[in-house]
N, CA, C and O atoms as a GROMACS GRO file, in nm:
protein
  468
    1MET      N    1  -3.809  -0.308  -2.124
    1MET     CA    2  -3.717  -0.257  -2.026
    1MET      C    3  -3.574  -0.280  -2.075
    1MET      O    4  -3.541  -0.388  -2.124
    2GLN      N    5  -3.492  -0.179  -2.061
    2GLN     CA    6  -3.354  -0.189  -2.103
    2GLN      C    7  -3.271  -0.266  -2.001
    2GLN      O    8  -3.290  -0.251  -1.880
    3SER      N    9  -3.179  -0.349  -2.050
    3SER     CA   10  -3.092  -0.429  -1.964
    3SER      C   11  -2.948  -0.379  -1.976
    3SER      O   12  -2.895  -0.367  -2.087
    4ILE      N   13  -2.887  -0.350  -1.861
    4ILE     CA   14  -2.750  -0.298  -1.860
    4ILE      C   15  -2.665  -0.385  -1.768
    4ILE      O   16  -2.702  -0.411  -1.654
    5LEU      N   17  -2.553  -0.429  -1.820
    5LEU     CA   18  -2.455  -0.505  -1.743
    5LEU      C   19  -2.332  -0.417  -1.724
    5LEU      O   20  -2.278  -0.361  -1.820
    6ILE      N   21  -2.288  -0.404  -1.599
    6ILE     CA   22  -2.166  -0.331  -1.568
    6ILE      C   23  -2.064  -0.432  -1.518
    6ILE      O   24  -2.087  -0.502  -1.420
    7ILE      N   25  -1.950  -0.438  -1.587
    7ILE     CA   26  -1.839  -0.526  -1.547
    7ILE      C   27  -1.728  -0.437  -1.494
    7ILE      O   28  -1.684  -0.343  -1.562
    8VAL      N   29  -1.684  -0.466  -1.373
    8VAL     CA   30  -1.577  -0.386  -1.311
    8VAL      C   31  -1.455  -0.474  -1.293
    8VAL      O   32  -1.461  -0.581  -1.233
    9HIS      N   33  -1.342  -0.426  -1.348
    9HIS     CA   34  -1.213  -0.494  -1.333
    9HIS      C   35  -1.121  -0.419  -1.237
    9HIS      O   36  -1.034  -0.480  -1.174
   10ALA      N   37  -1.140  -0.290  -1.226
   10ALA     CA   38  -1.047  -0.204  -1.152
   10ALA      C   39  -1.054  -0.229  -1.002
   10ALA      O   40  -1.162  -0.254  -0.947
   11ALA      N   41  -0.940  -0.224  -0.938
   11ALA     CA   42  -0.932  -0.241  -0.793
   11ALA      C   43  -1.015  -0.133  -0.724
   11ALA      O   44  -1.025  -0.021  -0.774
   12PRO      N   45  -1.076  -0.166  -0.611
   12PRO     CA   46  -1.162  -0.070  -0.544
   12PRO      C   47  -1.086   0.050  -0.486
   12PRO      O   48  -1.144   0.156  -0.466
   13TYR      N   49  -0.959   0.033  -0.461
   13TYR     CA   50  -0.881   0.141  -0.402
   13TYR      C   51  -0.756   0.162  -0.487
   13TYR      O   52  -0.700   0.066  -0.538
   14GLY      N   53  -0.715   0.285  -0.501
   14GLY     CA   54  -0.595   0.316  -0.580
   14GLY      C   55  -0.626   0.394  -0.705
   14GLY      O   56  -0.541   0.467  -0.757
   15SER      N   57  -0.748   0.381  -0.755
   15SER     CA   58  -0.795   0.465  -0.865
   15SER      C   59  -0.943   0.488  -0.841
   15SER      O   60  -1.000   0.432  -0.747
   16GLU      N   61  -1.005   0.567  -0.923
   16GLU     CA   62  -1.146   0.595  -0.903
   16GLU      C   63  -1.236   0.520  -1.000
   16GLU      O   64  -1.356   0.545  -1.004
   17ARG      N   65  -1.181   0.428  -1.077
   17ARG     CA   66  -1.262   0.356  -1.177
   17ARG      C   67  -1.371   0.271  -1.112
   17ARG      O   68  -1.485   0.274  -1.158
   18CYS      N   69  -1.339   0.197  -1.010
   18CYS     CA   70  -1.439   0.115  -0.941
   18CYS      C   71  -1.545   0.204  -0.878
   18CYS      O   72  -1.665   0.178  -0.890
   19LEU      N   73  -1.502   0.308  -0.811
   19LEU     CA   74  -1.595   0.403  -0.749
   19LEU      C   75  -1.686   0.465  -0.855
   19LEU      O   76  -1.806   0.478  -0.833
   20SER      N   77  -1.630   0.503  -0.968
   20SER     CA   78  -1.710   0.562  -1.076
   20SER      C   79  -1.814   0.463  -1.128
   20SER      O   80  -1.928   0.501  -1.154
   21ALA      N   81  -1.775   0.337  -1.142
   21ALA     CA   82  -1.869   0.234  -1.187
   21ALA      C   83  -1.985   0.220  -1.089
   21ALA      O   84  -2.100   0.211  -1.131
   22LEU      N   85  -1.955   0.219  -0.960
   22LEU     CA   86  -2.059   0.203  -0.859
   22LEU      C   87  -2.147   0.327  -0.848
   22LEU      O   88  -2.267   0.316  -0.824
   23ARG      N   89  -2.088   0.443  -0.867
   23ARG     CA   90  -2.169   0.566  -0.866
   23ARG      C   91  -2.267   0.566  -0.984
   23ARG      O   92  -2.383   0.603  -0.968
   24LEU      N   93  -2.219   0.525  -1.102
   24LEU     CA   94  -2.306   0.517  -1.218
   24LEU      C   95  -2.416   0.413  -1.195
   24LEU      O   96  -2.532   0.438  -1.225
   25ALA      N   97  -2.378   0.297  -1.143
   25ALA     CA   98  -2.477   0.192  -1.116
   25ALA      C   99  -2.584   0.241  -1.019
   25ALA      O  100  -2.702   0.212  -1.038
   26THR      N  101  -2.544   0.313  -0.917
   26THR     CA  102  -2.638   0.366  -0.819
   26THR      C  103  -2.733   0.467  -0.885
   26THR      O  104  -2.853   0.468  -0.856
   27ALA      N  105  -2.679   0.551  -0.972
   27ALA     CA  106  -2.763   0.648  -1.043
   27ALA      C  107  -2.861   0.578  -1.136
   27ALA      O  108  -2.977   0.619  -1.146
   28LEU      N  109  -2.816   0.474  -1.203
   28LEU     CA  110  -2.906   0.398  -1.291
   28LEU      C  111  -3.015   0.328  -1.211
   28LEU      O  112  -3.131   0.326  -1.252
   29ALA      N  113  -2.978   0.270  -1.097
   29ALA     CA  114  -3.075   0.199  -1.013
   29ALA      C  115  -3.180   0.294  -0.956
   29ALA      O  116  -3.290   0.250  -0.923
   30ALA      N  117  -3.146   0.422  -0.943
   30ALA     CA  118  -3.238   0.519  -0.884
   30ALA      C  119  -3.331   0.583  -0.988
   30ALA      O  120  -3.422   0.657  -0.951
   31ARG      N  121  -3.309   0.554  -1.115
   31ARG     CA  122  -3.393   0.615  -1.220
   31ARG      C  123  -3.538   0.568  -1.209
   31ARG      O  124  -3.566   0.457  -1.165
   32GLU      N  125  -3.627   0.656  -1.250
   32GLU     CA  126  -3.768   0.622  -1.249
   32GLU      C  127  -3.801   0.510  -1.348
   32GLU      O  128  -3.887   0.426  -1.321
   33ASP      N  129  -3.731   0.508  -1.463
   33ASP     CA  130  -3.758   0.406  -1.564
   33ASP      C  131  -3.684   0.275  -1.537
   33ASP      O  132  -3.688   0.185  -1.620
   34LYS      N  133  -3.617   0.265  -1.424
   34LYS     CA  134  -3.549   0.145  -1.374
   34LYS      C  135  -3.506   0.044  -1.480
   34LYS      O  136  -3.581  -0.050  -1.508
   35PRO      N  137  -3.388   0.061  -1.539
   35PRO     CA  138  -3.339  -0.044  -1.628
   35PRO      C  139  -3.308  -0.170  -1.547
   35PRO      O  140  -3.284  -0.162  -1.426
   36GLN      N  141  -3.307  -0.284  -1.614
   36GLN     CA  142  -3.262  -0.406  -1.547
   36GLN      C  143  -3.110  -0.394  -1.539
   36GLN      O  144  -3.042  -0.391  -1.642
   37LEU      N  145  -3.058  -0.387  -1.420
   37LEU     CA  146  -2.917  -0.362  -1.398
   37LEU      C  147  -2.852  -0.482  -1.331
   37LEU      O  148  -2.909  -0.541  -1.239
   38ARG      N  149  -2.733  -0.519  -1.378
   38ARG     CA  150  -2.654  -0.627  -1.317
   38ARG      C  151  -2.510  -0.580  -1.305
   38ARG      O  152  -2.462  -0.504  -1.388
   39LEU      N  153  -2.442  -0.626  -1.199
   39LEU     CA  154  -2.305  -0.586  -1.172
   39LEU      C  155  -2.219  -0.711  -1.153
   39LEU      O  156  -2.253  -0.799  -1.074
   40PHE      N  157  -2.109  -0.718  -1.226
   40PHE     CA  158  -2.016  -0.831  -1.215
   40PHE      C  159  -1.878  -0.777  -1.185
   40PHE      O  160  -1.823  -0.698  -1.262
   41LEU      N  161  -1.821  -0.819  -1.072
   41LEU     CA  162  -1.688  -0.774  -1.029
   41LEU      C  163  -1.585  -0.880  -1.065
   41LEU      O  164  -1.600  -0.997  -1.028
   42MET      N  165  -1.481  -0.839  -1.139
   42MET     CA  166  -1.376  -0.932  -1.183
   42MET      C  167  -1.240  -0.879  -1.142
   42MET      O  168  -1.226  -0.766  -1.095
   43SER      N  169  -1.140  -0.962  -1.161
   43SER     CA  170  -1.000  -0.924  -1.136
   43SER      C  171  -0.989  -0.862  -0.997
   43SER      O  172  -1.044  -0.915  -0.901
   44ASP      N  173  -0.918  -0.750  -0.987
   44ASP     CA  174  -0.896  -0.688  -0.856
   44ASP      C  175  -1.023  -0.626  -0.797
   44ASP      O  176  -1.026  -0.596  -0.678
   45ALA      N  177  -1.127  -0.608  -0.877
   45ALA     CA  178  -1.252  -0.552  -0.826
   45ALA      C  179  -1.323  -0.648  -0.731
   45ALA      O  180  -1.410  -0.607  -0.655
   46THR      N  181  -1.286  -0.777  -0.734
   46THR     CA  182  -1.352  -0.873  -0.646
   46THR      C  183  -1.336  -0.834  -0.499
   46THR      O  184  -1.423  -0.865  -0.417
   47VAL      N  185  -1.228  -0.768  -0.466
   47VAL     CA  186  -1.202  -0.727  -0.327
   47VAL      C  187  -1.311  -0.633  -0.277
   47VAL      O  188  -1.337  -0.628  -0.157
   48ALA      N  189  -1.374  -0.559  -0.366
   48ALA     CA  190  -1.479  -0.465  -0.325
   48ALA      C  191  -1.597  -0.535  -0.260
   48ALA      O  192  -1.668  -0.474  -0.180
   49GLY      N  193  -1.620  -0.661  -0.291
   49GLY     CA  194  -1.733  -0.735  -0.238
   49GLY      C  195  -1.713  -0.792  -0.099
   49GLY      O  196  -1.805  -0.851  -0.042
   50LEU      N  197  -1.593  -0.776  -0.043
   50LEU     CA  198  -1.567  -0.830   0.090
   50LEU      C  199  -1.634  -0.749   0.199
   50LEU      O  200  -1.639  -0.626   0.192
   51ALA      N  201  -1.684  -0.817   0.300
   51ALA     CA  202  -1.747  -0.752   0.415
   51ALA      C  203  -1.640  -0.692   0.507
   51ALA      O  204  -1.523  -0.730   0.501
   52GLN      N  205  -1.682  -0.601   0.590
   52GLN     CA  206  -1.603  -0.544   0.699
   52GLN      C  207  -1.479  -0.469   0.652
   52GLN      O  208  -1.374  -0.475   0.716
   53GLN      N  209  -1.490  -0.398   0.540
   53GLN     CA  210  -1.380  -0.313   0.497
   53GLN      C  211  -1.405  -0.172   0.547
   53GLN      O  212  -1.520  -0.127   0.557
   54ASN      N  213  -1.298  -0.102   0.578
   54ASN     CA  214  -1.306   0.037   0.618
   54ASN      C  215  -1.202   0.112   0.540
   54ASN      O  216  -1.082   0.099   0.566
   55ASP      N  217  -1.246   0.192   0.445
   55ASP     CA  218  -1.151   0.263   0.360
   55ASP      C  219  -1.102   0.394   0.420
   55ASP      O  220  -1.018   0.461   0.362
   56GLY      N  221  -1.154   0.430   0.538
   56GLY     CA  222  -1.109   0.552   0.605
   56GLY      C  223  -1.162   0.680   0.543
   56GLY      O  224  -1.131   0.789   0.590
   57ALA      N  225  -1.242   0.668   0.439
   57ALA     CA  226  -1.293   0.787   0.370
   57ALA      C  227  -1.445   0.779   0.358
   57ALA      O  228  -1.501   0.814   0.254
   58GLY      N  229  -1.510   0.735   0.463
   58GLY     CA  230  -1.655   0.730   0.460
   58GLY      C  231  -1.712   0.601   0.404
   58GLY      O  232  -1.833   0.590   0.386
   59ASN      N  233  -1.628   0.504   0.378
   59ASN     CA  234  -1.673   0.374   0.328
   59ASN      C  235  -1.762   0.386   0.204
   59ASN      O  236  -1.867   0.323   0.197
   60ALA      N  237  -1.719   0.465   0.109
   60ALA     CA  238  -1.800   0.491  -0.010
   60ALA      C  239  -1.833   0.363  -0.087
   60ALA      O  240  -1.948   0.344  -0.126
   61ILE      N  241  -1.737   0.276  -0.107
   61ILE     CA  242  -1.762   0.156  -0.189
   61ILE      C  243  -1.857   0.060  -0.119
   61ILE      O  244  -1.954   0.017  -0.181
   62PRO      N  245  -1.835   0.024   0.008
   62PRO     CA  246  -1.933  -0.063   0.074
   62PRO      C  247  -2.072   0.001   0.082
   62PRO      O  248  -2.173  -0.068   0.071
   63THR      N  249  -2.077   0.131   0.101
   63THR     CA  250  -2.205   0.201   0.108
   63THR      C  251  -2.278   0.194  -0.025
   63THR      O  252  -2.398   0.167  -0.027
   64LEU      N  253  -2.208   0.217  -0.136
   64LEU     CA  254  -2.270   0.209  -0.268
   64LEU      C  255  -2.317   0.067  -0.298
   64LEU      O  256  -2.425   0.048  -0.354
   65LEU      N  257  -2.237  -0.033  -0.263
   65LEU     CA  258  -2.278  -0.171  -0.285
   65LEU      C  259  -2.402  -0.205  -0.202
   65LEU      O  260  -2.489  -0.278  -0.248
   66ALA      N  261  -2.409  -0.153  -0.080
   66ALA     CA  262  -2.527  -0.176   0.004
   66ALA      C  263  -2.650  -0.111  -0.058
   66ALA      O  264  -2.759  -0.170  -0.056
   67GLN      N  265  -2.635   0.008  -0.114
   67GLN     CA  266  -2.747   0.075  -0.180
   67GLN      C  267  -2.794  -0.005  -0.301
   67GLN      O  268  -2.914  -0.017  -0.325
   68LEU      N  269  -2.700  -0.060  -0.376
   68LEU     CA  270  -2.736  -0.142  -0.492
   68LEU      C  271  -2.809  -0.268  -0.448
   68LEU      O  272  -2.907  -0.309  -0.510
   69ALA      N  273  -2.761  -0.330  -0.340
   69ALA     CA  274  -2.828  -0.449  -0.287
   69ALA      C  275  -2.971  -0.416  -0.245
   69ALA      O  276  -3.064  -0.492  -0.272
   70GLU      N  277  -2.989  -0.302  -0.178
   70GLU     CA  278  -3.123  -0.260  -0.136
   70GLU      C  279  -3.215  -0.235  -0.255
   70GLU      O  280  -3.336  -0.252  -0.246
   71SER      N  281  -3.156  -0.194  -0.367
   71SER     CA  282  -3.233  -0.170  -0.489
   71SER      C  283  -3.262  -0.298  -0.565
   71SER      O  284  -3.332  -0.295  -0.666
   72GLY      N  285  -3.209  -0.410  -0.517
   72GLY     CA  286  -3.234  -0.538  -0.582
   72GLY      C  287  -3.144  -0.568  -0.701
   72GLY      O  288  -3.177  -0.653  -0.783
   73VAL      N  289  -3.033  -0.498  -0.712
   73VAL     CA  290  -2.941  -0.520  -0.824
   73VAL      C  291  -2.862  -0.649  -0.799
   73VAL      O  292  -2.795  -0.660  -0.696
   74PRO      N  293  -2.868  -0.746  -0.890
   74PRO     CA  294  -2.786  -0.866  -0.874
   74PRO      C  295  -2.637  -0.831  -0.888
   74PRO      O  296  -2.596  -0.765  -0.984
   75MET      N  297  -2.558  -0.875  -0.791
   75MET     CA  298  -2.414  -0.846  -0.791
   75MET      C  299  -2.337  -0.975  -0.767
   75MET      O  300  -2.361  -1.047  -0.669
   76LYS      N  301  -2.246  -1.003  -0.856
   76LYS     CA  302  -2.165  -1.125  -0.844
   76LYS      C  303  -2.019  -1.088  -0.858
   76LYS      O  304  -1.982  -0.991  -0.925
   77LEU      N  305  -1.935  -1.168  -0.793
   77LEU     CA  306  -1.793  -1.154  -0.818
   77LEU      C  307  -1.739  -1.285  -0.873
   77LEU      O  308  -1.783  -1.393  -0.836
   78CYS      N  309  -1.643  -1.271  -0.961
   78CYS     CA  310  -1.589  -1.383  -1.037
   78CYS      C  311  -1.525  -1.487  -0.944
   78CYS      O  312  -1.435  -1.455  -0.866
   79ARG      N  313  -1.573  -1.609  -0.952
   79ARG     CA  314  -1.521  -1.718  -0.869
   79ARG      C  315  -1.373  -1.741  -0.895
   79ARG      O  316  -1.295  -1.752  -0.800
   80THR      N  317  -1.333  -1.749  -1.021
   80THR     CA  318  -1.193  -1.774  -1.056
   80THR      C  319  -1.104  -1.662  -1.002
   80THR      O  320  -0.997  -1.688  -0.948
   81CYS      N  321  -1.149  -1.538  -1.016
   81CYS     CA  322  -1.072  -1.423  -0.968
   81CYS      C  323  -1.063  -1.425  -0.815
   81CYS      O  324  -0.958  -1.394  -0.759
   82ALA      N  325  -1.173  -1.460  -0.749
   82ALA     CA  326  -1.174  -1.467  -0.603
   82ALA      C  327  -1.082  -1.578  -0.553
   82ALA      O  328  -1.010  -1.560  -0.455
   83LEU      N  329  -1.084  -1.693  -0.621
   83LEU     CA  330  -0.994  -1.803  -0.584
   83LEU      C  331  -0.848  -1.762  -0.601
   83LEU      O  332  -0.764  -1.793  -0.516
   84ALA      N  333  -0.818  -1.693  -0.710
   84ALA     CA  334  -0.680  -1.651  -0.737
   84ALA      C  335  -0.628  -1.554  -0.631
   84ALA      O  336  -0.508  -1.547  -0.607
   85ARG      N  337  -0.719  -1.480  -0.567
   85ARG     CA  338  -0.680  -1.382  -0.466
   85ARG      C  339  -0.698  -1.435  -0.324
   85ARG      O  340  -0.674  -1.362  -0.227
   86GLY      N  341  -0.739  -1.561  -0.310
   86GLY     CA  342  -0.755  -1.622  -0.179
   86GLY      C  343  -0.870  -1.566  -0.099
   86GLY      O  344  -0.868  -1.570   0.024
   87ILE      N  345  -0.973  -1.513  -0.167
   87ILE     CA  346  -1.083  -1.451  -0.094
   87ILE      C  347  -1.216  -1.522  -0.114
   87ILE      O  348  -1.319  -1.475  -0.066
   88ALA      N  349  -1.216  -1.634  -0.184
   88ALA     CA  350  -1.341  -1.702  -0.217
   88ALA      C  351  -1.418  -1.750  -0.095
   88ALA      O  352  -1.540  -1.763  -0.100
   89GLU      N  353  -1.350  -1.777   0.013
   89GLU     CA  354  -1.416  -1.829   0.133
   89GLU      C  355  -1.443  -1.721   0.237
   89GLU      O  356  -1.496  -1.751   0.344
   90LEU      N  357  -1.407  -1.597   0.209
   90LEU     CA  358  -1.428  -1.489   0.305
   90LEU      C  359  -1.571  -1.437   0.298
   90LEU      O  360  -1.641  -1.456   0.198
   91ALA      N  361  -1.614  -1.371   0.405
   91ALA     CA  362  -1.748  -1.315   0.412
   91ALA      C  363  -1.764  -1.203   0.309
   91ALA      O  364  -1.677  -1.118   0.294
   92LEU      N  365  -1.878  -1.205   0.240
   92LEU     CA  366  -1.908  -1.103   0.140
   92LEU      C  367  -2.015  -1.009   0.194
   92LEU      O  368  -2.089  -1.042   0.287
   93LEU      N  369  -2.022  -0.891   0.135
   93LEU     CA  370  -2.127  -0.797   0.170
   93LEU      C  371  -2.264  -0.857   0.138
   93LEU      O  372  -2.275  -0.936   0.045
   94PRO      N  373  -2.366  -0.822   0.214
   94PRO     CA  374  -2.501  -0.870   0.182
   94PRO      C  375  -2.539  -0.830   0.039
   94PRO      O  376  -2.520  -0.716  -0.003
   95GLY      N  377  -2.593  -0.925  -0.034
   95GLY     CA  378  -2.634  -0.900  -0.172
   95GLY      C  379  -2.530  -0.935  -0.275
   95GLY      O  380  -2.560  -0.940  -0.395
   96VAL      N  381  -2.406  -0.960  -0.233
   96VAL     CA  382  -2.298  -0.997  -0.324
   96VAL      C  383  -2.277  -1.148  -0.314
   96VAL      O  384  -2.265  -1.202  -0.205
   97THR      N  385  -2.274  -1.215  -0.429
   97THR     CA  386  -2.253  -1.359  -0.432
   97THR      C  387  -2.141  -1.393  -0.529
   97THR      O  388  -2.101  -1.310  -0.611
   98ILE      N  389  -2.092  -1.515  -0.520
   98ILE     CA  390  -1.991  -1.564  -0.613
   98ILE      C  391  -2.059  -1.603  -0.743
   98ILE      O  392  -2.163  -1.669  -0.742
   99GLY      N  393  -2.002  -1.562  -0.854
   99GLY     CA  394  -2.054  -1.595  -0.986
   99GLY      C  395  -1.951  -1.667  -1.070
   99GLY      O  396  -1.835  -1.680  -1.031
  100THR      N  397  -1.993  -1.713  -1.185
  100THR     CA  398  -1.904  -1.787  -1.275
  100THR      C  399  -1.901  -1.721  -1.412
  100THR      O  400  -1.986  -1.638  -1.444
  101LEU      N  401  -1.804  -1.760  -1.492
  101LEU     CA  402  -1.797  -1.708  -1.628
  101LEU      C  403  -1.917  -1.747  -1.713
  101LEU      O  404  -1.963  -1.666  -1.792
  102PRO      N  405  -1.969  -1.870  -1.700
  102PRO     CA  406  -2.092  -1.899  -1.775
  102PRO      C  407  -2.208  -1.806  -1.736
  102PRO      O  408  -2.288  -1.768  -1.822
  103GLU      N  409  -2.217  -1.768  -1.610
  103GLU     CA  410  -2.321  -1.672  -1.569
  103GLU      C  411  -2.296  -1.536  -1.632
  103GLU      O  412  -2.389  -1.470  -1.679
  104LEU      N  413  -2.170  -1.493  -1.632
  104LEU     CA  414  -2.135  -1.366  -1.696
  104LEU      C  415  -2.166  -1.371  -1.844
  104LEU      O  416  -2.216  -1.274  -1.900
  105ALA      N  417  -2.138  -1.483  -1.908
  105ALA     CA  418  -2.168  -1.498  -2.050
  105ALA      C  419  -2.319  -1.484  -2.074
  105ALA      O  420  -2.361  -1.419  -2.169
  106GLN      N  421  -2.400  -1.545  -1.987
  106GLN     CA  422  -2.545  -1.535  -2.000
  106GLN      C  423  -2.591  -1.392  -1.982
  106GLN      O  424  -2.673  -1.342  -2.060
  107TRP      N  425  -2.540  -1.325  -1.879
  107TRP     CA  426  -2.576  -1.185  -1.855
  107TRP      C  427  -2.537  -1.098  -1.975
  107TRP      O  428  -2.609  -1.005  -2.011
  108THR      N  429  -2.423  -1.129  -2.035
  108THR     CA  430  -2.374  -1.050  -2.147
  108THR      C  431  -2.466  -1.062  -2.268
  108THR      O  432  -2.500  -0.960  -2.329
  109VAL      N  433  -2.507  -1.183  -2.304
  109VAL     CA  434  -2.593  -1.199  -2.421
  109VAL      C  435  -2.734  -1.144  -2.396
  109VAL      O  436  -2.804  -1.108  -2.490
  110GLU      N  437  -2.774  -1.137  -2.270
  110GLU     CA  438  -2.906  -1.083  -2.237
  110GLU      C  439  -2.907  -0.930  -2.229
  110GLU      O  440  -3.014  -0.870  -2.233
  111ALA      N  441  -2.790  -0.868  -2.217
  111ALA     CA  442  -2.782  -0.724  -2.196
  111ALA      C  443  -2.798  -0.646  -2.326
  111ALA      O  444  -2.749  -0.686  -2.432
  112ASP      N  445  -2.866  -0.533  -2.315
  112ASP     CA  446  -2.872  -0.439  -2.427
  112ASP      C  447  -2.743  -0.357  -2.435
  112ASP      O  448  -2.697  -0.321  -2.543
  113LYS      N  449  -2.687  -0.330  -2.318
  113LYS     CA  450  -2.562  -0.253  -2.309
  113LYS      C  451  -2.470  -0.319  -2.207
  113LYS      O  452  -2.514  -0.366  -2.102
  114VAL      N  453  -2.341  -0.323  -2.240
  114VAL     CA  454  -2.240  -0.373  -2.148
  114VAL      C  455  -2.137  -0.262  -2.129
  114VAL      O  456  -2.077  -0.214  -2.226
  115LEU      N  457  -2.118  -0.221  -2.003
  115LEU     CA  458  -2.021  -0.117  -1.970
  115LEU      C  459  -1.909  -0.180  -1.889
  115LEU      O  460  -1.935  -0.262  -1.801
  116THR      N  461  -1.786  -0.142  -1.918
  116THR     CA  462  -1.673  -0.196  -1.842
  116THR      C  463  -1.592  -0.083  -1.781
  116THR      O  464  -1.572   0.023  -1.842
  117PHE      N  465  -1.545  -0.108  -1.661
  117PHE     CA  466  -1.461  -0.013  -1.590
  117PHE      C  467  -1.336  -0.083  -1.540
  117PHE      O  468  -1.251  -0.021  -1.477
   0.00000   0.00000   0.00000
């Protein structure tokens, strides 16, 4: 089974890079050959993991993250990045947890492919 790690740095709002990453992740998770997929949110992308956001445009990002959670995709957001933004103690979407750089390093060496957005 192929292992794919997607690392997202881009802010969830203001550009479409985060949305594109989540759309690709959702498409990969829906494939019949189901690759092992992992998602790590860093930098400004950590904000995407917060619960109770309303983007006013159909909540595309929370909806995609919920679909990934339902598909069993492990999703973590960077602890250091979350602390720097003052969001480490806030409620996260179901299926999203705080992760660390050592965990990201482990996911990276285990992955066949690493994609960054």
